[in-house]
N, C-alpha and C positions, 0 to 999 in steps of 0.2 A: 364334580361336586364332592364325591367321596374323598378325594385327595385334599381338597380344601378343608373339609371337616376334620380330617386326620391332622392337618397342620395346626388348626385351631386347638385341638385337644393336646397336641404336643406343646404348644406355646403355653397353654393354661397350666399343664403339668410342670413345665419348667419354672414357672413363677411361684410355685408353692414353697419350695425350700431349695437350699443349695449353697454354693460358695461363689462369691464374686471374685474376680481377678482382673489384673492388668497384664498386658504383654507387649513386647516390642522386640524387633529383631530384623535380620537380613532376609531379603527376598531376591531370588534369581529366577530369570525366565528365558527360555529358549524360543525367541520370536524370530521368524524369518520374514523380513519385510521385502518380499519379492518385487512388488511394484516400485517401491522407493529405491531399492538397490539398482533396478534397471535405469531409473532416472539419474541416479548418482553416477552410474557407469558411463552414461552418455556425457555427463558434465565433465568427468575426469578426462575423457578422450578429447573433448573439444577445447577444454581450458587448461590442459596439461597439469592436472591435479591428481592426487592419489588418495582420495577419501576412502577409507576401508568400508567394507560392506556392513550394513546394519543387520547382522545375523547372529543369533545365539549369544549375544553379549549384553543383555539387559540386566541391570543391577538396581537395587533399590531397598526400600524398607517397608515394614508394615507394623502398625501399632493399633491398639484397641483395648476394649474392655469386654468382659464376658461373664458368664455364669455357668458353672458346672452343677448339674443336679444328678440324681442317682442314675438316670438312664438317658439324659439329654444334655445338650450343650447349646447355649445361645451366645452370639457374639456380634458386636458392632465394632468395625475397624476402618482404618484409613491407611492408604499406602500409595507409593509412587514407584514406577519403573522407568529407567531412562537409559538411553544409549547415545553417547556423544562421540562423534567421529570428525576428525579435522585433518587438514593437510596444508602445505604451503607450495606455491608455485616457484620452482627453482630459478626461473628466469626473472621473477619479480619478487624480491625478498620481502617486500612489505605486504604482499597480497596473500592472505590466508583465508581459507574457506572452511566452514564448519556446518555440519548438519546434526541436529538434535531431534530425537524422537522420544516422547515420553507418554506414559499411560498412568493417569492419576484417577483413583476411584475410592469411594466409600462402599462398604459391603455390610450386608446382614447375613449371618451364617446360622444355620440350624443343623445340629449333628446328633448322632445317636451313639451311646456308649453300650456296646454289646455285653461287656463285662463290667459291672458297676465298680468293682474294686481294682480294675486295671485302668491305666491311663491311655487307653486306645479309643479313638473316636473316628467316625466316618460320617459324611453327609454332604451337603451342598450349600452354596452361598450365591446370593444375587449381588452383582456389582452395578453401581450407578456412578459413572465417571466420564472422563473426557480423554481423548487421544489427540496429540498435537505433533505436527512436524514443523520444525523451525530451521532457518538457515541464516548464516551471517558471512559477510565478506569483510572480515577484520573490523567490524563495527557493530552497529545495532542489529538486533535479531528481527527477522520478519517471520510471520506465522501464516503461510498460505493454507494450511490445513488445521482446522480446529473443530473437532467433531465430538458430539456427546453420544454415549452408548449405554446400553444395558447388556451386561454379560452374565453368563452362568458358570459356576465353578463347582467341580466335584473333587473331593479331597479325602485323604485318610491321614491320620497323624498318631504319633506315639510320644508320650512324655516320659523322660527319664528323671528320677528323683535326684536332686543334688542338695547337699547340706554344707559344703565347705565354706560358703560365704556367711553362714550363720555363726553366732556365738556358740561356744561349746555347751553352754547351759541350755540352749534352745534346740540343739540338734536332735534330741530325743523326741521332741513334740512337733517340730515344724520342718518343712522342706520347701524348696522351689522345684520348678520343672524346667528342664531343657527339652523343648518340644521341636520335633522334626515333622514337617508337613509337606509331602509331595502332593501335587494337585494338577488338574487339567482345567484350563480356562477356555471357554468357547464364546466367540463373538461372530457377528455378521460382517460382511465386507463393508468398506467405506471408501468413498471416492477421494482420489488424491491428484486429480487432473490439474488443480491449481498449483500444486508443487512443481509439476512439469512445466507449466506455463511461466512461472516466475523464475525458476532456477535455470532452465535451458532456453527461456524466451522463445518457446515454440508457439507460433500463432495458431489460433482456431482449434485449440484443444479443449473440448467440453470438460466440465468439472467431473463428470462421471465416466470419462473415457478410460481412465486408468484406476484400478481398485487395488486395495490392499486389505490385509486381515491380520489382526493381532491375537488371534487364538494361539494358545501356547501351552506347553508343559513347563512346570516350574516347581520350585520347592522353597519353603520358608524354614528358617532356624530362629527360634525365638525363646526368650526367657519369660516364664509365667510367674508373676509374684503378686500377692502371696497365694499359695495354694492351700489345700485342706490340711489342717493340723490333725494329729492323731485323735484328739478329743472330738473334733468336728466329724471325723470319719466314723467314729463310734456311733454318733447320732445319725449321721447321714446314711450309713450302710446297715443300720440295725434291722433285724428281721421285722416283717409286718406283724400286727397283732395276731393275725390268723396263724402265722408260722410259729409265733411264740407259744400259743396255746397248744399246738401240736407237739412242739419240743417239750413243753412242761408235762404233757401227758406221757411222753416217752421216758422222760427223766424221773417221773414220780414213782417211788418204790411201790411195788405191789405188796399188799397185806397178806397175811397168812391165809391159806386156802382152808 
């Protein structure tokens, strides 16, 4: 209950003032599909194919909108990660096989800015999405695994100011951010027995007999536009009224004794 109250307070504080932004960029993930790779290895051996492993080669994108406040960050985004591996049977030139794994999700993120005037944030995000395994034999795709998940992400990011894309007349007041965000994404296991049954035609394999997990480490590189102009920063980062009174007292010249 205390954590929920703290979250409500942070959300309320985040909506009071701040700067809205949009972002988009590249997403890489090091995902090791152990269960799927075992199934694919069996397929390669029996069918004389050479589909590469689905390991540490997931690429995709992430886009969204957000709001920076003085001490917090809120964000809504959407993204997709995909690994596509294929091969051809040397004995049958027309037979090609392809396996595709993708993870698509929408996320809500809440972060903290430890240093208000620095572009460094850390926090967590909740993902709601789906993970799918498809395969094709030179034609239509079939999806034996299509699973919905809720995942948790922990991240830290840092933004670097860039101005070269702006007009010279705007560079003194405005800038964009090049944001680099490493993260850790955690999920629970999901069953992929149907993938084994359809790809390798193995009889009597229960749906939950083989499991996989798409928890992973990854990083995002994105462009944030627009960000806070210098005039907005003056308002956003100005001292509180209490601090102003203290500063005024210190700066006020003392009269003759």
